[in-house]
C-alpha positions, -999 to 999 in steps of 0.1 A, spaced: -391 -348 467 -395 -310 456 -359 -294 455 -353 -257 470 -326 -235 461 -317 -205 486 -287 -178 486 -267 -181 510 -249 -207 533 -266 -237 558 -282 -221 587 -290 -188 566 -321 -170 577 -334 -181 539 -325 -217 544 -348 -214 578 -378 -199 553 -377 -229 528 -378 -256 561 -406 -236 569 -426 -235 539 -412 -272 529 -397 -295 555 -392 -322 534 -380 -309 503 -343 -312 494 -330 -277 500 -299 -263 481 -279 -235 491 -264 -211 456 -235 -186 461 -258 -156 439 -294 -146 437 -289 -149 401 -275 -182 405 -309 -193 421 -327 -177 395 -309 -195 368 -318 -233 386 -350 -226 388 -350 -213 351 -334 -247 339 -355 -271 365 -394 -270 356 -398 -288 390 -376 -268 413 -381 -238 434 -367 -211 452 -371 -190 483 -362 -154 478 -361 -128 499 -379 -98 487 -380 -72 512 -371 -69 552 -399 -46 577 -366 -28 587 -341 -20 562 -367 -22 530 -360 -40 495 -338 -61 496 -326 -58 461 -339 -88 434 -364 -67 415 -340 -68 383 -339 -107 388 -378 -107 389 -374 -87 358 -351 -106 340 -364 -144 346 -401 -140 353 -404 -168 372 -439 -173 388 -447 -165 422 -463 -195 443 -466 -176 477 -450 -156 497 -441 -164 534 -431 -136 563 -401 -150 586 -396 -137 617 -358 -124 620 -342 -131 655 -306 -123 660 -287 -144 687 -249 -139 697 -231 -171 687 -196 -184 701 -175 -213 707 -192 -240 736 -166 -227 763 -169 -192 763 -194 -164 774 -200 -128 765 -176 -115 785 -151 -129 764 -164 -119 731 -144 -88 715 -149 -93 678 -181 -101 663 -185 -111 624 -221 -106 606 -240 -92 574 -238 -57 578 -278 -52 581 -279 -75 612 -247 -58 627 -265 -23 622 -300 -43 639 -280 -54 670 -260 -21 674 -273 -10 706 -263 -47 720 -231 -45 703 -220 -10 718 -232 -20 749 -208 -51 751 -178 -30 734 -177 -54 703 -159 -49 674 -179 -52 645 -165 -72 617 -187 -69 579 -188 -101 568 -211 -114 532 -238 -132 552 -250 -141 589 -246 -179 585 -210 -178 565 -199 -164 597 -209 -186 618 -194 -212 599 -161 -191 600 -160 -183 637 -167 -221 641 -136 -233 625 -116 -207 639 -125 -220 670 -112 -187 688 -126 -181 721 -131 -139 716 -149 -143 683 -188 -145 679 -208 -141 653 -249 -129 649 -265 -154 631 -299 -175 636 -306 -203 660 -303 -230 632 -271 -221 625 -259 -226 661 -274 -259 654 -260 -262 621 -221 -254 631 -221 -270 666 -220 -235 685 -233 -219 719 -259 -192 716 -242 -170 742 -280 -148 740 -310 -149 721 -327 -122 704 -304 -94 708 -320 -72 676 -328 -33 686 -361 -39 678 -385 -69 681 -408 -84 657 -383 -77 626 -399 -95 597 -387 -106 563 -407 -116 533 -400 -141 512 -412 -156 477 -416 -192 463 -409 -191 429 -405 -213 399 -410 -218 366 -440 -241 364 -471 -214 358 -495 -225 389 -523 -204 396 -550 -212 427 -586 -208 418 -607 -179 426 -625 -183 460 -632 -163 489 -596 -165 503 -578 -133 502 -553 -131 477 -526 -111 460 -520 -104 422 -481 -92 413 -470 -82 380 -448 -62 364 -450 -37 339 -435 -10 316 -453 17 300 -451 36 270 -431 69 267 -457 98 269 -462 125 294 -483 116 328 -484 80 313 -482 67 356 -510 88 366 -533 80 334 -522 40 340 -535 36 376 -569 55 373 -583 23 363 -575 9 401 -591 39 413 -623 38 392 -628 -1 401 -619 2 436 -589 -22 435 -560 -13 467 -524 -12 451 -503 -29 479 -470 -20 462 -461 1 433 -420 2 431 -402 16 398 -369 4 391 -344 14 361 -341 -11 337 -302 -26 340 -278 -2 322 -306 27 315 -315 58 336 -346 68 313 -362 37 310 -382 23 341 -402 -7 350 -427 -13 376 -432 -41 405 -469 -40 417 -489 -61 439 -526 -55 444 -553 -74 465 -572 -96 443 -574 -125 422 -570 -121 385 -604 -135 377 -618 -111 397 -640 -90 372 -625 -53 389 -592 -65 390 -593 -77 350 -608 -41 341 -581 -25 362 -555 -42 339 -570 -40 308 -572 -6 315 -534 -7 326 -524 -26 292 -535 7 273 -504 22 286 -478 -2 286 -454 -13 263 -443 -45 284 -469 -63 312 -464 -96 328 -483 -111 356 -455 -128 378 -482 -146 400 -516 -151 420 -509 -165 453 -533 -165 490 -520 -135 509 -500 -146 541 -523 -143 575 -501 -125 590 -510 -96 566 -540 -90 584 -522 -88 621 -501 -62 607 -529 -42 593 
């Protein structure tokens, strides 16, 4: 049986994503993202499910761990984020005075909270908030979390889908230590890699020329400072295509001439939802 680690508490959106990705896997929570990456680095057959970015709030902030551990990316998965108001079994919306959740979830449900004059209480995560109010057992306390959290902690869903904007998605990456690469076929693939440029003027501009010349589409290019520095940056990049395609190989060879560090993170099938988003 495969083993999957996620950051957070049972009932978290990462737990929900892990269940969707592999319902038969053994799923274990970790307190931090660092702990997830460390577990996968030490256990060759385990995987981690990590949120990488959110459609509304942007990057989650795990890039430095991707750079540090350099685990292989096996796949991407877009999880629909549906926030629910959870309370005690005997509670109604009118009973609720204090609502607990992660800062982003509270922000994404601000209209509903304001409309019902609830007091926001920021906590470390959504599922942890659900667990806490379940243990407190106070009729005037509620949490904003997933439907899985309601099921996990025996809470009642007082109101479904209370987020300001419908259609919120979080992109998750499935990663691990073992190197696995799908064979080149006519399917749509993403090649993900990181690089650090040699220190010279116009290095980034020159390094990207190969992609334009060879007609390769970059879907993501983001820069991040190396830990404890302000003058040394690495880049995370996704491109449309398989690393075995000639035009992709030529582009990466051109890029390599300008790099002092280059590492392929993974080649994986593009999630079908990318077609719907475009």
